C-alpha positions in Angstrom: 28.2 -47.2 -49.0 24.4 -47.8 -47.2 26.6 -48.5 -44.4 28.3 -45.2 -43.6 25.3 -43.2 -44.5 23.4 -45.6 -41.9 25.9 -44.9 -39.3 25.9 -40.7 -40.4 21.9 -41.4 -39.9 22.4 -42.9 -36.6 24.9 -40.5 -35.3 22.8 -37.8 -36.3 19.7 -38.9 -34.6 22.1 -39.5 -31.5 23.5 -35.9 -31.5 20.0 -34.6 -31.9 18.4 -36.9 -29.5 21.1 -36.1 -26.7 20.8 -32.2 -27.6 16.9 -32.7 -27.1 18.1 -34.6 -23.7 19.8 -31.9 -22.3 17.7 -29.3 -23.9 15.0 -30.9 -21.8 16.7 -31.1 -18.4 18.0 -27.2 -18.6 14.5 -26.2 -19.6 12.9 -28.4 -16.8 12.3 -25.7 -14.3 10.4 -23.5 -16.8 8.0 -25.9 -17.9 7.6 -28.5 -14.6 4.4 -28.0 -12.6 4.8 -26.9 -8.5 5.1 -29.5 -6.0 1.9 -28.7 -4.4 -1.1 -30.7 -5.6 -3.7 -28.6 -7.3 -6.1 -29.3 -4.5 -4.0 -27.9 -2.6 -3.5 -24.7 -4.2 -7.3 -24.2 -5.3 -7.9 -24.6 -1.0 -5.4 -21.5 -0.8 -7.3 -19.8 -3.9 -10.3 -20.1 -2.0 -9.1 -17.8 0.7 -7.9 -15.2 -1.4 -10.9 -15.5 -3.4 -13.1 -14.9 0.3 -11.0 -11.4 0.9 -11.7 -10.2 -2.2 -15.3 -11.2 -2.4 -15.5 -10.0 1.1 -14.1 -6.4 -0.7 -16.2 -6.2 -3.8 -19.7 -6.9 -2.1 -19.7 -4.2 0.3 -21.6 -1.3 -0.3 -20.8 0.9 -2.7 -22.9 3.9 -1.1 -19.4 5.1 0.9 -17.5 5.0 -2.7 -20.1 7.0 -4.5 -20.3 9.4 -1.9 -16.4 9.7 -2.1 -16.6 9.6 -5.7 -18.7 12.8 -6.2 -17.1 14.7 -3.5 -13.7 13.9 -5.7 -15.5 15.2 -9.2 -16.6 18.4 -7.2 -13.2 18.8 -5.2 -11.4 18.9 -8.6 -11.7 22.4 -10.0 -11.3 24.0 -6.4 -8.1 21.8 -5.8 -6.8 22.7 -9.7 -6.9 26.4 -8.4 -5.2 26.1 -4.9 -1.3 24.5 -5.3 0.0 26.1 -2.1 3.2 23.8 -0.6 1.0 23.9 3.2 3.8 22.5 5.0 7.6 22.8 4.7 10.4 21.0 5.2 12.0 22.9 8.3 11.1 23.0 12.0 8.8 24.2 12.8 7.1 22.6 9.9 4.1 24.9 9.5 4.1 28.9 9.4 1.4 30.1 11.3 1.4 33.5 9.6 1.2 32.1 6.0 -1.8 29.8 7.1 -3.5 32.9 8.7 -3.1 34.6 5.1 -4.6 31.5 3.3 -8.0 31.6 5.7 -10.0 32.5 2.8 -9.0 29.8 0.4 -9.2 27.4 3.4 -13.1 28.5 4.2 -13.7 28.0 0.7 -13.4 24.3 1.4 -16.0 24.2 4.1 -18.8 22.8 1.8 -16.5 20.0 0.7 -15.8 19.6 5.1 -19.1 19.1 6.0 -19.3 16.2 3.1 -16.1 14.7 4.0 -16.9 14.4 7.8 -19.9 13.1 6.7 -18.6 10.4 4.8 -16.5 8.8 7.7 -18.6 9.6 10.4 -19.9 6.1 11.2 -16.0 4.3 9.9 -15.6 4.6 6.0 -15.9 1.2 4.4 -14.5 1.4 0.7 -16.2 -1.0 -1.7 -13.8 -2.1 -4.7 -14.3 -4.6 -7.1 -11.5 -7.3 -7.0 -10.4 -6.8 -10.6 -7.3 -5.7 -12.7 -9.3 -4.0 -15.1 -11.4 -2.2 -12.1 -11.2 1.5 -11.9 -9.9 2.8 -8.5 -10.6 6.2 -7.0 -8.2 8.9 -8.0 -6.7 10.2 -4.5 -4.7 13.3 -5.8 -7.3 15.6 -4.5 -8.7 13.6 -1.5 -4.9 14.0 -0.5 -4.7 17.4 -1.1 -8.3 18.2 0.4 -6.1 16.3 3.7 -3.5 18.7 3.6 -6.3 21.6 3.6 -8.0 19.9 6.6 -4.8 19.6 8.6 -3.9 23.1 8.1 -7.6 24.4 8.9 -7.5 22.1 11.8 -4.0 23.8 13.2 -5.5 27.7 12.3 -9.1 26.5 14.1 -6.6 25.7 17.5 -4.6 28.9 16.8 -8.2 31.0 16.8 -9.7 28.8 19.7 -11.8 26.5 17.6 -10.5 23.7 19.6 -13.9 21.2 19.2 -13.6 22.0 15.1 -10.1 21.4 14.8 -10.4 17.7 17.0 -13.2 17.2 14.5 -11.5 17.7 11.4 -8.6 15.8 12.9 -10.6 12.5 14.1 -12.3 13.1 10.3 -9.0 12.5 8.3 -8.1 9.6 10.8 -11.0 7.8 9.9 -10.8 8.9 7.0 -7.1 6.9 6.4 -8.4 4.2 8.3 -10.7 3.5 5.7 -8.2 3.3 3.1 -5.9 0.9 5.2 -8.8 -1.6 5.5 -9.6 -1.6 1.5 -7.3 -4.8 1.0 -5.8 -2.9 -2.2 -2.1 -1.9 -2.6 -3.1 1.3 -4.0 -4.7 2.3 -1.4 -2.7 1.0 1.1 0.4 3.4 -0.8 -2.2 5.8 -0.3 -2.9 5.9 3.2 0.9 6.0 4.1 0.8 9.1 2.1 -1.6 10.5 3.9 -0.7 8.8 7.5 2.7 11.1 7.5 0.9 14.1 6.7 -1.2 13.2 9.7 2.0 12.4 11.6 3.5 16.0 10.4 0.5 18.2 12.1 -0.3 16.0 15.1 3.5 16.8 16.1 2.9 20.5 15.2 -0.1 20.5 17.4 0.7 18.1 20.0 2.4 20.8 23.0 -0.6 22.9 22.2 -3.3 20.4 22.7 -5.0 19.8 26.0 -4.5 16.5 28.0 -7.8 15.0 27.0 -7.4 16.1 23.2 -3.9 14.3 23.2 -5.6 11.3 24.6 -8.2 11.2 21.9 -6.2 11.2 19.2 -4.0 8.8 21.1 -6.6 6.4 21.4 -7.7 6.7 17.4 -3.9 6.5 16.2 -3.6 3.1 18.7 -6.8 1.5 16.7 -5.8 1.8 13.3 -5.3 -1.5 11.7 -1.2 -2.9 11.3 -0.6 -1.7 7.8 1.8 -4.7 7.3 -1.0 -6.9 8.2 -3.5 -5.4 5.7 -0.4 -5.6 3.1 -0.8 -9.4 3.5 -4.6 -9.4 3.0 -4.2 -7.1 -0.1 -1.4 -9.6 -1.5 -3.8 -12.2 -1.2 -6.7 -10.2 -3.3 -4.0 -9.2 -5.9 -3.7 -13.4 -6.4 -7.2 -13.8 -7.0 -7.5 -11.4 -9.4 -4.4 -12.2 -11.4 -6.0 -16.2 -11.2 -9.2 -14.5 -12.6 -7.6 -13.0 -15.3 -6.0 -16.0 -15.8 -8.8 -18.2 -16.4 -10.4 -15.5 -18.2 -7.7 -16.0 -20.5 -7.7 -19.8 -20.7 -11.6 -19.8 -21.2 -10.9 -17.0 -24.2 -13.4 -14.4 -22.8 -10.8 -11.5 -23.1 -10.8 -9.7 -26.3 -8.1 -9.0 -28.3 -7.9 -5.4 -27.8 -7.9 -5.6 -24.2 -5.2 -8.3 -24.4 -3.0 -5.8 -26.4 -3.7 -3.4 -23.9 -2.4 -5.8 -20.6 0.4 -7.4 -22.8 1.5 -5.4 -25.4 1.3 -7.6 -27.7 -0.3 -6.7 -31.3 -2.8 -8.0 -33.3 -4.0 -11.8 -34.2 -0.2 -12.8 -32.9 -1.6 -12.4 -29.5 -4.6 -14.4 -29.8 -2.7 -17.3 -31.8 0.2 -17.3 -28.9 -2.2 -17.5 -26.1 -4.1 -20.3 -28.1 -1.6 -22.2 -28.5 -0.2 -21.6 -24.8 -3.7 -22.6 -23.6 -3.8 -26.0 -26.0 -0.4 -26.8 -24.5 -1.2 -26.7 -21.5 1.8 -24.1 -20.4 -1.1 -21.4 -19.5 -2.5 -23.9 -16.8 0.9 -24.9 -16.0 1.2 -21.2 -15.2 -1.6 -20.5 -13.5 -0.5 -23.2 -11.2 2.9 -21.7 -10.7 1.6 -18.4 -10.1 -0.3 -19.5 -7.6 2.2 -21.9 -6.0 5.1 -18.7 -5.5 2.3 -16.5 -4.7 1.0 -18.0 -1.8 4.6 -19.2 -0.6 5.3 -15.9 -0.3 2.3 -14.5 1.7 2.8 -17.7 4.1 6.4 -16.3 4.5 5.1 -12.9 5.5 1.9 -14.1 7.4 5.3 -15.9 9.5 7.0 -13.2 9.6 4.3 -11.1 11.1 3.6 -13.7 13.4 7.4 -14.0 14.6 7.2 -10.4 15.8 8.4 -8.7 12.1 11.8 -9.0 13.3 14.8 -8.0 10.4 13.9 -7.9 6.8 11.6 -9.7 5.0 13.5 -12.5 3.0 11.5 -14.0 0.1 11.5 -17.5 -0.1 10.8 -17.4 -4.0 13.4 -15.0 -5.3 15.4 -17.8 -7.0 12.2 -19.2 -8.3 10.5 -16.1 -10.3 12.2 -16.6 -13.2 11.3 -20.0 -14.1 7.2 -18.1 -14.9 7.2 -15.5 -17.5 3.6 -14.3 -16.3 4.7 -14.4 -12.8 7.9 -12.2 -13.6 6.2 -9.7 -15.3 3.0 -9.4 -12.8 3.8 -9.8 -9.0 5.3 -6.5 -7.2 8.5 -6.6 -5.5 6.8 -7.7 -2.0 10.2 -7.0 0.1 10.2 -3.2 -1.2 6.5 -2.5 -1.2 6.5 -4.4 2.5 9.6 -2.3 3.4 6.6 1.2 3.3 4.3 -0.8 5.7 7.6 -1.6 8.2 8.2 2.2 8.0 4.4 3.3 8.6 4.6 1.3 11.5 7.3 2.9 12.6 6.2 6.3 12.3 3.5 5.5 14.2 4.7 4.1 17.2 7.2 7.1 17.3 4.1 9.4 17.1 2.4 7.5 19.9 5.7 7.8 22.0 5.9 11.3 21.2 2.6 12.0 22.8 3.1 9.8 25.7 6.2 11.8 26.6 4.3 15.2 25.9 1.9 13.6 28.8 4.8 12.8 30.9 6.9 16.0 30.7 3.8 17.8 31.1 2.6 16.0 34.8 6.9 16.5 35.4 6.4 20.4 34.4 9.4 19.7 32.4 10.0 22.1 29.7 13.2 20.7 27.9 13.3 19.5 24.2 12.5 16.2 23.3 13.9 14.1 20.6 13.5 10.4 19.3 14.1 8.7 15.8 11.1 8.6 13.2 12.7 6.3 10.9 16.2 5.5 9.6 16.6 9.2 7.9 14.6 11.4 10.3 13.3 12.0 13.9 11.0 13.9 15.9 11.4 17.1 17.5 9.3 18.1 20.6 9.7 21.5 22.0 7.2 23.3 24.4 5.9 25.9 21.3 5.7 22.9 18.8 6.7 20.1 17.3 8.1 18.7 13.9 9.9 15.7 11.8 13.3 16.7 11.1 15.6 15.1 8.7 18.5 14.0 10.3 22.5 14.9 9.4 24.9 13.2 10.0 23.4 12.4 13.5 23.2 9.0 14.7 20.6 8.3 16.5 19.6 5.0 18.5 16.1 3.1 17.1 15.0 2.0 20.2 15.3 5.4 22.7 14.7 8.9 23.1 16.8 11.5 24.2 16.3 14.9 26.3 18.0 17.7 25.8 
């Protein structure tokens, strides 16, 4: 009888051992440490922290001035919800803009402050912390729309210097956003640059050759948004690791944890304490750093090789093995697509400016069309230019056509 019990007991132990072994093999990817050494990963982190520190150490003068401007703009913008640019061609209705002149003049005091802020190149300070407040840009974006409309009105009424000053200020403002390596600023600058493109295209046939040359020079000197996107991702990693280190050292309150992780009550603190004591938090810290740094290095190589083709992330199959990385890391390829399109848009507008100069030199009056992106194209007429949506029209992205 004892031998039978013993055999059953040993059998249970054997089955349990086999199940444990199978579970260990199956779950190994979820608890293994990354292949890189901690020293190598920490060396990469130092680079990312330097990018974050450079941004957070900037003087706060420009940021404070912009925050005050935003605060003062809010009640004015709230009253004026005009759709200044339409979707048709031409995208601006001059007669409608003329009727808005009293409202445009209401923005004049803010215009003077805005130009003073961006005059010597806007350098924005932003704390590299996931919990830091970022600037609210609904009001500045709407203000930019009014500035562009005001520039169009200025050209129409012969105030060319004022118009060029407005356009230059808006471009400098956008440059400041591009040079602030955080994703929210980069996405905002892309949206604003599309507004600039529309206004520049509309005005292009009305501008003098020196005015076109001035704007063209400013647009050519704007930073590459793809490169700044990569730098912004570095800052994101530095922020994530800073949060990890605060969690591991118990420097985050339960309330903050609940807000960040959507868990409730004491369970949050207990779970994170267990994760820290078991070494899982350390594992996740280095796993996140490994995955993110490999994505960033792949982005850098993609850009250095000419940014040809769509970006293929090397870590797509590994993301699922890190709980925190799955929750925190954005879709790199989708966000990168916005910066790729932004550079295509900029190149298209610069090409249109060059074609306009050539058309003038040749005394040509024919319309010009060229691709803007996959879904729309630039149309340049002797009277105005515009950006229009394609309607089942196949366009060659590498050529411009006249008709």
